[in-house]
C-alpha positions in Angstrom: 20.7 -12.4 1.9 20.6 -14.9 -0.9 17.6 -14.6 -3.2 18.3 -18.0 -4.7 14.9 -19.3 -3.4 13.1 -16.4 -5.1 12.5 -16.7 -8.8 10.4 -19.7 -9.4 7.1 -18.0 -10.5 5.9 -14.7 -11.9 5.0 -12.1 -9.2 6.6 -14.2 -6.5 7.2 -11.9 -3.5 9.4 -12.2 -0.4 10.5 -10.1 2.5 14.1 -8.9 2.5 16.2 -10.0 5.5 16.8 -7.4 8.2 20.3 -6.5 6.9 19.0 -5.8 3.4 15.9 -4.0 4.6 18.0 -1.8 6.8 20.0 -0.6 3.8 16.8 0.8 2.2 16.3 3.7 4.7 19.4 5.6 3.9 18.8 5.1 0.2 15.3 6.3 0.6 16.4 9.5 2.4 19.0 10.1 -0.3 16.6 9.6 -3.2 14.0 11.9 -1.6 16.5 14.8 -2.2 17.1 14.1 -5.9 15.5 15.0 -9.2 15.1 12.1 -11.6 15.2 12.5 -15.4 12.0 11.9 -17.4 12.3 8.7 -19.4 9.5 6.9 -21.2 6.0 5.6 -20.4 5.2 7.3 -17.1 8.5 6.9 -15.2 11.7 8.7 -14.5 15.3 7.4 -14.2 18.0 8.4 -11.8 21.3 9.3 -13.4 23.6 10.4 -10.6 27.4 10.2 -10.2 27.0 8.6 -6.7 24.4 6.0 -7.6 26.7 3.0 -8.0 28.4 3.8 -4.7 25.1 4.3 -2.9 23.4 1.2 -4.3 26.4 -1.2 -4.1 25.8 -2.4 -0.5 22.2 -3.4 -1.2 23.1 -5.1 -4.5 25.9 -6.9 -2.7 23.7 -8.1 0.2 21.1 -9.4 -2.4 23.7 -11.2 -4.4 22.9 -9.0 -7.4 26.0 -6.9 -7.7 26.9 -7.9 -11.2 23.4 -7.5 -12.6 22.1 -4.6 -14.7 19.9 -2.2 -12.7 18.0 1.1 -12.8 16.7 3.2 -10.0 13.3 4.4 -11.2 10.7 6.9 -9.9 7.0 6.5 -10.8 5.6 9.9 -10.0 2.1 9.3 -11.3 -0.7 9.8 -11.9 -0.5 6.8 -14.3 1.0 3.4 -13.8 4.2 2.5 -15.6 4.9 -0.7 -17.6 7.9 -2.8 -16.7 9.4 -5.8 -18.5 12.7 -7.3 -19.3 13.0 -8.3 -23.0 15.9 -10.5 -22.0 14.1 -12.6 -19.3 13.2 -12.1 -15.7 13.7 -9.2 -13.3 13.4 -8.1 -9.7 11.4 -5.1 -8.4 12.6 -3.8 -5.1 10.6 -0.8 -3.7 12.8 1.7 -1.9 10.5 4.5 -1.0 6.8 5.3 -1.3 5.6 8.9 -1.5 3.0 10.4 0.7 0.1 8.1 1.5 0.4 6.1 -1.7 0.0 2.3 -1.7 1.7 1.2 -4.9 1.1 -2.1 -6.5 2.6 -4.4 -9.2 -0.2 -6.0 -11.2 -2.6 -5.6 -8.3 -0.2 -6.9 -5.6 1.2 -4.6 -3.0 4.7 -3.1 -3.4 6.2 -2.5 0.0 9.7 -1.3 0.9 11.4 -4.2 2.5 10.1 -6.7 0.0 11.2 -8.0 -3.4 9.1 -9.1 -6.3 10.2 -11.5 -9.1 8.7 -11.0 -12.6 9.0 -13.0 -15.7 6.6 -11.0 -17.9 5.4 -7.5 -18.3 3.7 -5.8 -15.4 2.1 -2.5 -14.5 3.5 -0.7 -11.5 1.2 1.9 -9.9 2.6 5.2 -8.5 4.0 6.8 -6.3 7.4 5.3 -5.5 11.1 4.9 -6.1 12.2 1.4 -6.9 15.2 -0.6 -7.9 14.7 -2.6 -11.1 17.3 -5.4 -11.5 17.6 -7.5 -14.6 18.1 -11.2 -14.0 
């Protein structure tokens, strides 16, 4: 999937193609078994020896392989701020927890979709996501 058409306006959202969306389920299953390390401002970061290997197929499919990224958990109860001081970024939800319905600046965050941001946003809990710097 090329995301070249995505990235023209803040909070632009698009569905991932089937191949990219299908790569989320095994990632979600793997992430559900892991502990994340507390970071700052209401979120946790994954630091795991297998992360690069596990995330590479998705990054490759999205055309983002050589971009900086983090896998982040927002456990709640508060929302977490996200921004890229260097420019724009992508938010790709991987897994929601329980019956939560996370949002990014009041827009739904759903696994199988991608959101482009150009300014700071608040992401509500409870989910694991891939944050990719543009």
